[in-house]
Structures are given as structure tokens and as C-alpha cells.
GUKOLVO-809504 format. One record per residue (C-alpha): residue number from 0; residue in three letters; x, y, z. Coordinates in nm, 3 decimals. Example, Ala and Ser with C-alpha at 12.3 -4.5 7.8 and 13.67 -1.06 7.14 Angstrom:
// GUKOLVO-809504
    n  res       c1       c2       c3
    0  ala    1.230   -0.450    0.780
    1  ser    1.367   -0.106    0.714
***
This chain:
// GUKOLVO-809504
    n  res       c1       c2       c3
    0  met   -1.325   -1.211    1.785
    1  arg   -1.039   -0.967    1.730
    2  val   -0.684   -0.926    1.601
    3  arg   -0.402   -0.865    1.848
    4  arg   -0.046   -0.744    1.790
    5  val    0.206   -0.985    1.944
    6  val    0.580   -1.053    1.949
    7  gly    0.694   -1.252    1.647
    8  ser    0.959   -1.517    1.594
    9  gly    1.276   -1.496    1.388
   10  lys    1.380   -1.153    1.260
   11  arg    1.036   -0.995    1.290
   12  gln    0.962   -0.836    1.627
   13  glu    0.600   -0.766    1.540
   14  thr    0.327   -0.996    1.415
   15  tyr   -0.044   -1.057    1.471
   16  ala   -0.279   -1.324    1.602
   17  val   -0.655   -1.384    1.578
   18  val   -0.819   -1.422    1.920
   19  asp   -1.168   -1.565    1.977
   20  asp   -1.437   -1.432    2.210
   21  asp   -1.291   -1.629    2.502
   22  gly   -0.951   -1.466    2.459
   23  gln   -0.795   -1.781    2.313
   24  val   -0.572   -1.773    2.006
   25  val   -0.723   -1.951    1.705
   26  glu   -0.437   -2.198    1.672
   27  ile   -0.480   -2.313    1.313
   28  val   -0.485   -1.952    1.193
   29  asp   -0.196   -1.870    1.423
   30  asp    0.008   -2.149    1.261
   31  tyr   -0.044   -1.989    0.921
   32  leu    0.041   -1.638    1.044
   33  ala    0.352   -1.780    1.212
   34  val    0.467   -1.913    0.873
   35  cys    0.409   -1.566    0.723
   36  thr    0.617   -1.421    1.007
   37  asp    0.900   -1.670    0.955
   38  arg    0.903   -1.585    0.586
   39  glu    0.959   -1.224    0.696
   40  tyr    0.649   -1.078    0.537
   41  ser    0.582   -0.716    0.625
   42  pro    0.391   -0.671    0.954
   43  asn    0.136   -0.465    0.760
   44  thr    0.080   -0.762    0.527
   45  ile    0.042   -1.001    0.820
   46  arg   -0.200   -0.765    0.992
   47  ala   -0.413   -0.740    0.676
   48  arg   -0.424   -1.119    0.641
   49  ala   -0.513   -1.159    1.009
   50  his   -0.806   -0.917    0.973
   51  asp   -0.923   -1.089    0.653
   52  leu   -0.918   -1.431    0.820
   53  lys   -1.096   -1.293    1.126
   54  ile   -1.380   -1.171    0.900
   55  trp   -1.383   -1.513    0.728
   56  leu   -1.421   -1.686    1.066
   57  val   -1.705   -1.452    1.160
   58  phe   -1.878   -1.534    0.831
   59  leu   -1.839   -1.909    0.879
   60  arg   -1.973   -1.885    1.234
   61  met   -2.276   -1.700    1.101
   62  leu   -2.337   -1.992    0.861
   63  gly   -2.263   -2.253    1.127
   64  ile   -1.979   -2.399    0.917
   65  asp   -1.657   -2.536    1.062
   66  leu   -1.332   -2.387    0.928
   67  leu   -1.221   -2.719    0.777
   68  glu   -1.563   -2.794    0.624
   69  ala   -1.578   -2.479    0.411
   70  thr   -1.612   -2.525    0.034
   71  pro   -1.545   -2.302   -0.268
   72  glu   -1.919   -2.227   -0.273
   73  his   -1.886   -2.074    0.073
   74  val   -1.605   -1.854   -0.059
   75  asp   -1.838   -1.736   -0.336
   76  gln   -2.098   -1.648   -0.073
   77  phe   -1.828   -1.475    0.131
   78  ala   -1.743   -1.251   -0.166
   79  gly   -2.107   -1.149   -0.200
   80  trp   -2.140   -1.091    0.175
   81  leu   -1.832   -0.867    0.179
   82  arg   -1.984   -0.652   -0.093
   83  arg   -2.325   -0.638    0.073
   84  pro   -2.337   -0.787    0.427
   85  ile   -2.678   -0.951    0.420
   86  pro   -2.709   -1.294    0.587
   87  ala   -2.695   -1.578    0.333
   88  gly   -3.047   -1.651    0.208
   89  gly   -3.181   -1.332    0.367
   90  leu   -3.414   -1.102    0.176
   91  arg   -3.507   -0.740    0.233
   92  ala   -3.644   -0.450    0.032
   93  val   -3.404   -0.253   -0.184
   94  glu   -3.316    0.091   -0.048
   95  ala   -3.200    0.399   -0.236
   96  asp   -2.855    0.399   -0.075
   97  asp   -2.807    0.022   -0.110
   98  leu   -2.453    0.036   -0.248
   99  pro   -2.176   -0.223   -0.207
  100  gly   -2.014   -0.205    0.135
  101  arg   -1.658   -0.276    0.011
  102  glu   -1.468   -0.206   -0.305
  103  ala   -1.392   -0.501   -0.535
  104  ser   -1.019   -0.457   -0.472
  105  thr   -1.074   -0.488   -0.094
  106  val   -1.285   -0.800   -0.143
  107  asn   -1.023   -0.956   -0.370
  108  arg   -0.755   -0.897   -0.109
  109  ala   -0.967   -1.079    0.151
  110  leu   -1.032   -1.363   -0.095
  111  asp   -0.660   -1.396   -0.163
  112  ser   -0.597   -1.422    0.211
  113  val   -0.855   -1.700    0.240
  114  trp   -0.717   -1.895   -0.060
  115  met   -0.358   -1.866    0.062
  116  phe   -0.466   -1.988    0.405
  117  tyr   -0.629   -2.297    0.254
  118  glu   -0.328   -2.358    0.031
  119  phe   -0.127   -2.368    0.355
  120  leu   -0.376   -2.615    0.503
  121  ala   -0.359   -2.828    0.186
  122  arg    0.007   -2.899    0.260
  123  arg   -0.117   -3.057    0.581
  124  gly   -0.383   -3.253    0.398
  125  leu   -0.664   -3.040    0.543
  126  gly   -0.945   -2.830    0.401
  127  met   -1.037   -2.765    0.039
  128  gly   -0.684   -2.772   -0.096
  129  leu   -0.772   -2.934   -0.430
  130  his   -1.006   -2.647   -0.512
  131  thr   -0.786   -2.347   -0.433
  132  gly   -0.678   -2.286   -0.793
  133  arg   -0.769   -2.362   -1.149
  134  val   -0.545   -2.379   -1.454
  135  arg   -0.632   -2.196   -1.777
  136  pro   -0.438   -2.120   -2.098
  137  ala   -0.221   -1.810   -2.082
  138  arg   -0.368   -1.495   -2.237
  139  thr   -0.227   -1.166   -2.358
  140  gly   -0.153   -0.946   -2.058
  141  asp   -0.064   -1.229   -1.818
  142  his    0.273   -1.208   -1.647
  143  arg    0.500   -1.449   -1.835
  144  gly    0.854   -1.571   -1.774
  145  phe    1.155   -1.549   -2.005
  146  leu    1.072   -1.889   -2.162
  147  ala    0.730   -1.768   -2.275
  148  gly    0.660   -1.861   -2.637
  149  ile    0.872   -2.177   -2.640
  150  ala    0.583   -2.394   -2.531
  151  ala    0.212   -2.353   -2.472
  152  gly    0.170   -2.171   -2.142
  153  ser   -0.084   -2.194   -1.865
  154  val   -0.178   -1.981   -1.565
  155  thr   -0.310   -2.082   -1.224
  156  glu   -0.573   -1.841   -1.092
  157  arg   -0.802   -1.816   -0.791
  158  pro   -1.148   -1.969   -0.843
  159  thr   -1.328   -1.665   -0.697
  160  arg   -1.229   -1.312   -0.789
  161  leu   -1.432   -0.999   -0.857
  162  lys   -1.372   -0.780   -1.160
  163  glu   -1.200   -0.458   -1.058
  164  thr   -1.250   -0.124   -1.229
  165  lys   -0.911    0.023   -1.313
  166  arg   -0.903    0.380   -1.188
  167  arg   -0.658    0.652   -1.265
  168  pro   -0.469    0.751   -0.947
  169  ser   -0.576    1.090   -0.816
  170  thr   -0.310    1.360   -0.864
  171  leu   -0.256    1.724   -0.767
  172  thr   -0.192    2.019   -0.996
  173  asp    0.121    2.232   -0.956
  174  ser   -0.090    2.517   -0.817
  175  glu   -0.253    2.288   -0.562
  176  val    0.085    2.159   -0.446
  177  gln    0.209    2.517   -0.409
  178  arg   -0.097    2.613   -0.203
  179  ile   -0.035    2.317    0.028
  180  leu    0.331    2.411    0.070
  181  asp    0.243    2.775    0.136
  182  ser   -0.002    2.662    0.405
  183  cys    0.277    2.500    0.609
  184  ala    0.346    2.699    0.924
  185  his    0.680    2.528    0.995
  186  leu    0.986    2.434    0.790
  187  arg    0.955    2.074    0.910
  188  asp    0.608    2.048    0.762
  189  arg    0.713    2.210    0.436
  190  leu    1.015    1.978    0.411
  191  leu    0.796    1.670    0.466
  192  met    0.542    1.771    0.202
  193  ser    0.815    1.878   -0.042
  194  met    1.005    1.552    0.001
  195  met    0.699    1.339   -0.073
  196  phe    0.620    1.554   -0.377
  197  glu    0.972    1.577   -0.522
  198  thr    1.081    1.216   -0.459
  199  gly    0.749    1.028   -0.461
  200  cys    0.845    0.851   -0.138
  201  arg    0.579    0.696    0.083
  202  val    0.488    0.846    0.421
  203  gly    0.649    0.551    0.601
  204  gln    0.972    0.595    0.406
  205  ala    0.986    0.965    0.495
  206  leu    0.914    0.906    0.864
  207  gly    1.187    0.642    0.883
  208  leu    1.449    0.874    0.732
  209  arg    1.765    0.930    0.941
  210  his    2.018    1.212    0.906
  211  glu    2.275    0.959    0.783
  212  asp    2.043    0.890    0.488
  213  val    2.075    1.247    0.359
  214  asn    2.389    1.306    0.152
  215  thr    2.423    1.676    0.075
  216  asp    2.746    1.624   -0.125
  217  gln    2.599    1.371   -0.367
  218  arg    2.255    1.536   -0.345
  219  thr    2.076    1.212   -0.265
  220  ile    1.861    1.057    0.004
  221  thr    1.868    0.684    0.075
  222  leu    1.537    0.513    0.155
  223  arg    1.635    0.224    0.384
  224  pro    1.398   -0.050    0.501
  225  arg    1.428   -0.075    0.881
  226  asp    1.241   -0.298    1.123
  227  asn    1.340   -0.109    1.435
  228  asn    1.178    0.231    1.378
  229  val    1.034    0.340    1.712
  230  asn    0.747    0.519    1.532
  231  arg    0.670    0.194    1.342
  232  ala    0.734    0.371    1.012
  233  arg    0.767    0.125    0.725
  234  gly    0.834    0.129    0.354
  235  lys    0.749   -0.149    0.112
  236  ser    1.090   -0.192   -0.051
  237  arg    1.323   -0.466    0.075
  238  asp    1.648   -0.303   -0.039
  239  pro    1.795    0.045    0.016
  240  lys    1.724    0.286   -0.269
  241  gln    1.933    0.595   -0.334
  242  ile    1.719    0.874   -0.479
  243  pro    1.863    1.192   -0.637
  244  val    1.710    1.518   -0.511
  245  arg    1.728    1.880   -0.613
  246  gln    1.951    2.131   -0.436
  247  thr    1.648    2.335   -0.329
  248  leu    1.521    2.041   -0.122
  249  leu    1.859    2.005    0.050
  250  glu    1.864    2.378    0.123
  251  leu    1.522    2.345    0.284
  252  tyr    1.657    2.054    0.491
  253  thr    1.952    2.267    0.605
  254  asp    1.726    2.560    0.697
  255  tyr    1.508    2.323    0.898
  256  leu    1.809    2.190    1.091
  257  phe    1.940    2.535    1.185
  258  thr    1.604    2.706    1.247
  259  glu    1.385    2.442    1.414
  260  tyr    1.580    2.122    1.480
  261  gly    1.871    2.285    1.660
  262  glu    2.076    2.072    1.900
  263  leu    1.824    1.791    1.942
  264  asp    1.978    1.453    2.014
  265  cys    1.781    1.239    1.769
  266  asp    1.869    1.034    1.460
  267  tyr    1.535    1.088    1.285
  268  val    1.488    1.372    1.037
  269  phe    1.121    1.428    1.114
  270  val    1.046    1.469    1.484
  271  ser    0.761    1.605    1.695
  272  leu    0.885    1.945    1.808
  273  trp    0.580    2.118    1.951
  274  asp    0.365    1.857    2.125
  275  gly    0.550    1.854    2.456
  276  asn    0.695    1.503    2.406
  277  gly    1.048    1.616    2.334
  278  ala    1.244    1.507    2.028
  279  thr    1.043    1.195    1.948
  280  pro    1.016    1.062    1.592
  281  met    0.708    1.188    1.411
  282  ser    0.426    0.930    1.393
  283  tyr    0.166    0.846    1.129
  284  trp   -0.097    1.002    1.355
  285  ala    0.099    1.327    1.370
  286  val    0.124    1.336    0.989
  287  met   -0.249    1.284    0.944
  288  ser   -0.318    1.552    1.206
  289  leu   -0.094    1.787    1.007
  290  val   -0.269    1.695    0.682
  291  lys   -0.608    1.782    0.834
  292  arg   -0.479    2.127    0.929
  293  leu   -0.332    2.181    0.583
  294  arg   -0.659    2.077    0.421
  295  arg   -0.842    2.352    0.609
  296  arg   -0.579    2.618    0.537
  297  ala   -0.531    2.537    0.168
  298  gly   -0.893    2.446    0.098
  299  ile   -0.780    2.126   -0.076
  300  asp   -0.900    1.779    0.019
  301  phe   -0.582    1.578   -0.033
  302  his   -0.408    1.269    0.102
  303  pro   -0.029    1.232    0.143
  304  his   -0.016    0.946   -0.108
  305  gln   -0.139    1.186   -0.378
  306  phe    0.208    1.341   -0.376
  307  arg    0.345    1.003   -0.483
  308  his    0.081    0.964   -0.755
  309  thr    0.154    1.316   -0.879
  310  his    0.530    1.255   -0.891
  311  ala    0.494    0.921   -1.070
  312  thr    0.253    1.060   -1.329
  313  ala    0.485    1.355   -1.395
  314  leu    0.780    1.118   -1.451
  315  leu    0.598    0.916   -1.715
  316  arg    0.450    1.222   -1.885
  317  ala    0.799    1.369   -1.912
  318  gly    0.911    1.058   -2.101
  319  val    1.124    0.903   -1.825
  320  arg    1.187    0.538   -1.911
  321  leu    0.968    0.292   -1.725
  322  glu    1.261    0.109   -1.563
  323  val    1.400    0.439   -1.432
  324  ala    1.061    0.544   -1.296
  325  ala    1.026    0.206   -1.125
  326  glu    1.368    0.250   -0.961
  327  leu    1.283    0.600   -0.838
  328  leu    0.948    0.484   -0.701
  329  thr    1.116    0.182   -0.531
  330  his    0.886   -0.060   -0.712
  331  ser    0.993   -0.423   -0.724
  332  ser    0.931   -0.440   -1.100
  333  thr    0.834   -0.225   -1.397
  334  arg    0.509   -0.422   -1.415
  335  thr    0.395   -0.263   -1.090
  336  thr    0.472    0.085   -1.223
  337  ser    0.295    0.015   -1.552
  338  asp   -0.013   -0.135   -1.387
  339  ile   -0.062    0.159   -1.152
  340  tyr    0.052    0.456   -1.359
  341  gly    0.043    0.342   -1.721
  342  his   -0.272    0.542   -1.788
  343  leu   -0.373    0.815   -2.030
  344  asp   -0.629    1.086   -1.976
  345  thr   -0.776    1.320   -2.237
  346  asp   -0.499    1.577   -2.198
  347  asp   -0.232    1.312   -2.254
  348  val   -0.406    1.194   -2.572
  349  val   -0.441    1.550   -2.706
  350  asp   -0.074    1.628   -2.633
  351  glu    0.038    1.316   -2.819
  352  leu   -0.184    1.391   -3.119
  353  glu   -0.044    1.744   -3.139
  354  arg    0.317    1.626   -3.088
  355  thr    0.293    1.378   -3.374
  356  gly    0.114    1.629   -3.596
  357  phe   -0.171    1.383   -3.652
  358  trp   -0.442    1.649   -3.639
  359  gly   -0.255    1.891   -3.862
  360  ala   -0.209    1.625   -4.132
  361  arg   -0.580    1.560   -4.171
***
């Protein structure tokens, strides 16, 4: 059983299907993924759901359970199996390295995919639709609408969900960022790393950038969601976002155009210049290959998304309002920004105690 990339309907040109061992599309799953495609979900989201449902089908086949006969108890077993893939009812001796196979957040994503699939089936009168959610009283910290407080509220939640440990996003120090930039052998590479650090944009947003998106007069770049990027670069935002940038970044962009880009006939800002393929848009694979080289040169084990974490953390530490930070990070809401980056470490606590004079007053 595997997941295949196929042509989608409607606006989306790319979607996914689950194929069984005989090469046949699993139709009932395909119906659900087709609805996700018609609703114009991101291809990355559809791919993730397709992989989650493929694993669910593999698990049910291992138990000898039909897709429509599954119960909430089987979903509970599925959660345990994802964490530690031992056949249901199987026993074996505990080993020293017997750690969970998947993080709780990964398991919860798969569980959400399964519950949403059965909610779709419930509208057809199939499966365990009546058991896909349970209602509980609203608690502090739940997302609440503008009418909250007028009447007693309630929240519908998934029956099976693992407790996740909230971790502080990993960031880079200023000296580490400088070492990475100094390790870049080309202006293109330095511009790419600098842009992710100074704007907090995602790799996909940077790779999809066109020259028309760079406005040197207004000193801005516009991150536009596009479905037709030939390098399959994607950003999560649905709407264009205009991001202010510093003059030094624009000067680096200009130097890159005159020194390395030259007279290339290409709309994309970041292109593969030295791999013999001509002026083709830079791919995710090319970025990760570059990152591996920079890791060796700088002696720093980093990931491109750490630039985004570093930028976001610096914004909030500098006192930038949450709604402004959310706009700059192209988040759909301030809740997303707060949930991911609303953290304090020891240094933040010490700085605040010293700023308020709390320690000096005691």
C-alpha cells in the first residue's frame, strides 16, 4: 500500500491518492481526499492526510478489521501502536532503547486525519460517526468566539488525543547566524540565508519569490501564495503579505543580480546557477544540500526553519505587539503566534525582573 501523487480537480493541479497492493485506488479514501482537494486544501496537507490514512489502513489490515467496522477502541489501539509499533496483544521483553517510535504531536496529527475521515463518512451514514467527538464544558485557554461569556459554553474535542509536551522552538544566537552567513561561498546562498533570518519567511516562501515581488523603492518583499511554482515551492499563507526589509538586504539582492545572476531569463529570485541545469528555480533538495555544506563549514547543526524561530523570538523579546508579529510571520491569527512563540526562558525572566526593579526592591 502506498501514496501516489495525481492530478487534482478544480483549482488544485496536485493531489494524492492511496493505492493498495494491487495498484487499485482505495475508493472510499479517494472520495475523502477528493473533497479535501475541492476545498482547496494545501497539497502538503492532503499528502499528510493520505499518508496518515494509509498507515491506518495498514493497522486495520493487521487486526483483520474492515474500514467501516472500526470502533473508537481501535483508534485508541492505533495511537498506542503509532507510539510503539508492537502488534496488538503482543508481548516482548523490554529493551534499553525501547523509546516511543513517534512524537505525540505526530500521533495526534494522524489521529486527527482518522477522525476527520470518519466525520466525512458520517455524513454518508457510514462508520463510527456518532463517536467522532465528545462535548465538554469550555475551560480557560480554549479558543472562544466573540460571544463568549454571554452563555455557558461548550467545546467539541476528539475522543483520543495524546498529551503533548510544549517545547520552546530552537533558535540561533547572533554569532551562530553570522558564522553561517560567513560560510556562504556565493552571494545567492548568503541572500537566501539572510532573507530567512531577517524576515522569518519559510523556505517555500523564499523559493517561490519572483523579481516582481521585490520592491527596492518601498523596501519591501511580497510573499505571494502561488500554485504554479515549477519547483513546487509553497507557503502556508492564503493571501499576499508585504514584508518590510532593511536596505542592507536589498543591497545584497542587487549585488547578487549584478555579480551572479547576470542576464538570466528567469522570473525566480533563487535559481540553480552551478549544477549544469541552466537557470532553473532552486528546489527544496538544493536548499537542503546547501544547508549540509554550511553545517560542515560553520560547525553548527542547524535547520532552515530555525531562522524563522530566531526571527520570531527576537520580535517578541523586542516588545513588538503580538498582532504585528503575527502579520510579519504570515500567521492566520495571533493565537498561532502566541501558541508557538509565547514562551519564556530563564534569560527572559531575569531580564524582566531586572527591568521592573523587582530584585533591587527586595
